C-alpha positions in Angstrom: 123.4 84.7 134.2 119.5 83.8 132.8 117.8 80.6 133.5 115.6 79.0 131.4 112.4 80.1 133.1 113.1 83.6 132.2 114.1 82.9 128.4 110.3 80.7 128.9 108.3 84.1 130.3 110.1 86.4 127.7 108.5 84.2 125.5 105.4 83.5 126.7 104.7 87.5 126.8 105.7 88.5 123.5 103.4 85.4 122.6 100.7 86.7 124.7 101.6 90.3 123.6 101.0 89.5 120.5 97.9 87.7 120.5 96.5 90.4 122.9 95.9 88.1 125.6 98.3 90.4 128.6 97.0 94.3 128.9 99.8 96.0 129.0 99.3 99.7 131.4 101.0 103.1 131.4 103.5 103.4 134.0 104.8 106.9 135.3 108.0 106.4 133.1 107.4 107.6 129.6 109.1 103.9 128.4 108.2 101.8 130.8 104.5 99.4 130.8 103.1 97.1 132.8 101.4 94.3 134.0 99.4 93.5 136.9 98.5 89.6 138.2 97.3 88.2 141.0 100.3 87.9 143.0 103.1 89.2 140.9 104.0 92.1 138.5 106.1 92.8 135.3 107.3 95.8 133.9 109.0 96.4 130.6 111.2 98.9 129.8 113.5 100.6 127.5 116.8 102.6 127.9 118.0 104.1 125.0 121.5 105.3 124.5 123.7 108.3 123.2 124.8 106.2 119.9 121.1 105.5 119.6 121.0 102.0 120.4 118.2 100.4 123.3 118.1 98.4 125.8 114.7 96.5 127.0 114.4 95.0 130.4 112.0 92.8 131.8 111.3 93.8 135.8 109.6 90.5 138.3 107.8 92.6 140.5 106.4 91.2 144.4 103.2 92.0 145.8 103.8 94.8 146.9 106.1 96.4 143.2 109.0 95.3 144.6 111.5 94.6 142.0 112.7 91.0 142.7 114.4 90.2 139.6 115.5 91.8 136.1 116.9 90.7 133.3 117.5 91.9 129.8 118.0 91.8 125.6 121.5 91.5 126.1 120.9 88.3 128.6 118.1 86.9 125.9 120.9 87.6 123.7 124.0 86.0 125.2 121.7 83.1 126.2 120.6 82.4 122.7 123.5 82.7 120.9 124.8 80.3 123.3 121.9 77.9 122.4 122.2 78.1 119.6 126.1 78.6 118.2 124.9 82.3 116.4 127.6 84.7 117.3 125.7 87.0 115.7 122.2 86.7 117.2 119.8 89.2 118.3 117.1 86.8 118.9 116.0 88.3 122.5 116.8 92.5 121.6 114.4 91.6 118.5 111.5 90.1 120.3 111.8 92.1 123.0 111.3 95.1 120.7 108.7 94.0 119.0 106.7 93.4 122.2 107.7 96.9 123.6 106.1 98.4 120.3 103.2 96.2 121.0 103.3 96.8 125.1 103.3 100.5 123.9 100.6 100.6 121.2 98.2 99.1 123.3 98.8 101.1 127.0 99.3 104.5 125.4 96.1 103.8 122.8 97.0 104.2 119.8 95.6 102.4 117.7 92.1 102.9 118.8 93.1 107.1 118.3 94.0 106.2 114.6 91.0 104.9 114.4 89.2 107.6 115.4 91.2 109.9 114.4 90.4 108.5 110.7 87.1 108.0 111.3 86.6 111.5 112.3 87.7 113.3 108.9 86.1 110.8 106.9 82.8 112.0 108.5 84.6 115.9 108.0 84.5 114.8 104.4 87.8 114.6 104.4 89.2 112.0 101.3 92.2 109.7 100.7 94.5 111.6 98.5 95.1 109.8 95.1 99.0 108.9 95.6 100.8 111.2 93.0 104.0 110.2 90.8 107.3 111.9 91.8 107.7 114.3 89.3 111.5 113.9 87.6 113.0 116.3 85.1 114.8 114.4 82.2 117.7 115.2 82.7 117.3 114.1 86.3 116.0 110.4 85.2 118.9 107.8 86.0 116.1 105.0 83.7 116.9 107.6 80.5 118.1 106.0 77.5 120.8 109.1 75.9 
C-alpha cells in the first residue's frame, strides 16, 4: 500500500517532467529511464504484457543505486479510486504513461532528432507535400445521394 508521499512524489515528477524541470537519462534497460539527485535516484520503467497492457513502475534508489522502495501505476490507480470513490479511475496509469512517454522523448533526444532531420531535409530542398484528397469512386461514396 502506498502513502500520500508516494502520490505526491509521482505528481511532482509528472509536473517536473512536463515542465522539463527534471532531466531523465537513459538506463541500460530499453524501457527504463532514470533521474539522479544528490543522495537518491529514481527509475521509471514500463512493463508490457502479452495482452498489450502496460504497467509503469517508479523505483526509489539509495545513494549506491540500490532499490529501497517501489510502486506502480496499479498502486496509484487504487489510491485514486479510494480517494475519489471512482471505481473506474485510471488516473495513476494515465499520469505515469504520459510521464514515461515524455521522459522517453527527452532521454532519447527524439524531439531534437525530429527538428534536426526536418532542417536537413529542408536544406536539401525537400518540401512539405500538399495534402491530397482521397479519391473515392462514385459507387464507393457513402454520402452520394441515389
